[in-house]
C-alpha positions in Angstrom: -40.0 -39.5 -48.7 -42.9 -41.7 -49.5 -45.2 -42.6 -46.5 -44.4 -46.0 -45.0 -47.8 -47.1 -46.1 -47.9 -45.7 -49.7 -47.1 -47.9 -52.7 -48.7 -47.2 -56.1 -49.1 -49.1 -59.3 -49.6 -48.0 -62.9 -52.0 -50.7 -64.1 -52.6 -50.8 -67.9 -56.3 -51.5 -67.4 -59.4 -49.6 -66.2 -60.1 -50.7 -62.7 -62.2 -52.3 -61.4 -63.3 -53.7 -64.8 -60.0 -55.1 -66.0 -58.1 -56.3 -62.9 -55.5 -58.9 -63.0 -53.3 -60.1 -65.8 -53.2 -59.2 -69.5 -55.6 -56.2 -69.2 -54.7 -54.9 -72.7 -55.8 -58.2 -74.2 -59.1 -58.1 -72.3 -59.8 -54.4 -73.1 -59.3 -55.0 -76.8 -61.5 -58.1 -76.7 -64.3 -56.5 -74.6 -64.3 -52.8 -74.9 -63.9 -49.8 -77.3 -61.5 -48.0 -74.9 -58.4 -49.0 -73.1 -57.1 -47.2 -70.0 -54.6 -46.8 -67.3 -55.3 -46.7 -63.6 -52.9 -45.2 -61.1 -53.8 -46.8 -57.8 -52.6 -47.6 -54.3 -51.4 -51.1 -53.7 -53.1 -52.9 -50.9 -53.1 -56.6 -49.7 -55.2 -57.8 -52.6 -54.5 -57.8 -56.4 -55.6 -54.6 -58.1 -58.1 -53.6 -55.4 -56.4 -50.5 -53.9 -57.9 -47.1 -53.9 -57.8 -45.3 -57.2 -55.7 -42.1 -57.6 -56.7 -41.4 -61.2 -57.6 -43.1 -64.5 -57.3 -42.0 -68.2 -58.3 -43.8 -71.3 -57.9 -43.9 -75.1 -60.1 -45.2 -77.9 -58.8 -48.5 -79.2 -60.1 -48.2 -82.8 -58.2 -50.7 -84.9 -55.0 -50.8 -82.7 -53.4 -54.1 -81.8 -52.0 -54.9 -78.4 -48.6 -53.5 -79.2 -50.0 -50.2 -80.3 -52.4 -50.0 -77.3 -49.4 -50.7 -75.0 -47.4 -47.9 -76.5 -50.2 -45.4 -76.2 -51.0 -46.4 -72.6 -47.4 -46.1 -71.7 -47.5 -42.4 -72.6 -50.8 -42.0 -70.7 -49.5 -43.8 -67.6 -46.3 -41.8 -67.4 -48.3 -38.6 -67.7 -50.7 -39.6 -64.9 -47.7 -40.5 -62.7 -45.9 -37.2 -63.5 -49.1 -35.3 -62.6 -49.7 -37.0 -59.3 -46.2 -38.0 -58.0 -45.7 -35.0 -55.7 -49.1 -35.5 -54.2 -48.3 -39.2 -53.8 -45.0 -38.3 -52.0 -46.7 -35.8 -49.6 -49.7 -38.0 -49.0 -52.3 -35.7 -50.5 -53.1 -37.7 -53.7 -56.8 -38.6 -54.2 -58.1 -41.9 -52.9 -61.3 -43.2 -54.4 -62.5 -46.6 -53.2 -63.1 -49.1 -56.0 -66.6 -50.5 -56.5 -65.6 -54.1 -56.2 -69.1 -55.3 -57.2 -68.1 -54.2 -60.7 -64.7 -56.0 -60.5 -63.7 -58.4 -63.3 -60.5 -60.2 -62.3 -58.5 -62.1 -65.0 -55.9 -64.6 -63.7 -52.8 -65.3 -65.6 -54.3 -68.6 -66.8 -57.4 -66.9 -68.3 -55.6 -66.6 -71.7 -53.1 -69.1 -73.2 -50.8 -67.2 -75.5 -49.2 -70.4 -76.7 -52.4 -71.9 -78.3 -53.2 -72.3 -81.9 -56.7 -71.6 -83.2 -58.3 -72.8 -86.4 -59.2 -70.1 -88.9 -62.9 -70.4 -88.3 -62.6 -69.2 -84.7 -60.6 -66.1 -85.3 -62.0 -62.6 -85.6 -60.4 -59.2 -85.9 -60.4 -58.5 -82.1 -58.7 -61.9 -81.5 -55.9 -61.1 -83.8 -55.4 -57.5 -82.6 -55.5 -58.6 -78.9 -52.8 -61.2 -79.4 -50.6 -59.2 -81.7 -47.6 -57.8 -79.8 -45.0 -56.9 -82.4 -41.7 -58.7 -81.7 -43.1 -60.5 -78.6 -46.1 -62.6 -79.5 -48.4 -63.1 -82.5 -51.6 -65.1 -82.8 -51.1 -68.5 -84.3 -53.3 -70.8 -86.3 -53.1 -74.5 -86.9 -53.6 -75.5 -90.5 -53.2 -79.2 -91.2 -51.1 -79.8 -88.1 -48.7 -76.9 -88.9 -48.7 -73.7 -86.9 -48.4 -70.3 -88.5 -48.0 -66.9 -86.9 -50.3 -64.2 -88.0 -48.5 -60.9 -88.5 -49.8 -57.6 -89.8 -48.5 -56.4 -93.1 -47.5 -53.1 -91.6 -45.9 -54.4 -88.4 
């Protein structure tokens, strides 16, 4: 039985640096690594004590590929710690909230169209989620989705 005060989250971002919404997008845009944080849930958003983190190099991966890789990492973290979570002995490391970057849902508009001059490789990879969303551009008033040739 889980303690009445224990609730955990698998957050697809390294806390406290990528708290809030769309952490994969922000990690691709701002970092060379992406990570997962297994943490306790508290009264605020993504501020609970950290149980563990793990990360992967982003390289040239797009958001879809990073998500798939982090899913494996997150499941493994949970598998490793779940018995400790259940019996109340899992680690609890306070977050240094002075290093916290919080991204609200409205921080990125996935419906927008950009002109070609504003796009860079990280923009395209951060917005490319195969079968779910693709970055769009506006050329002469017409919108086009950018899709990778291999995905």
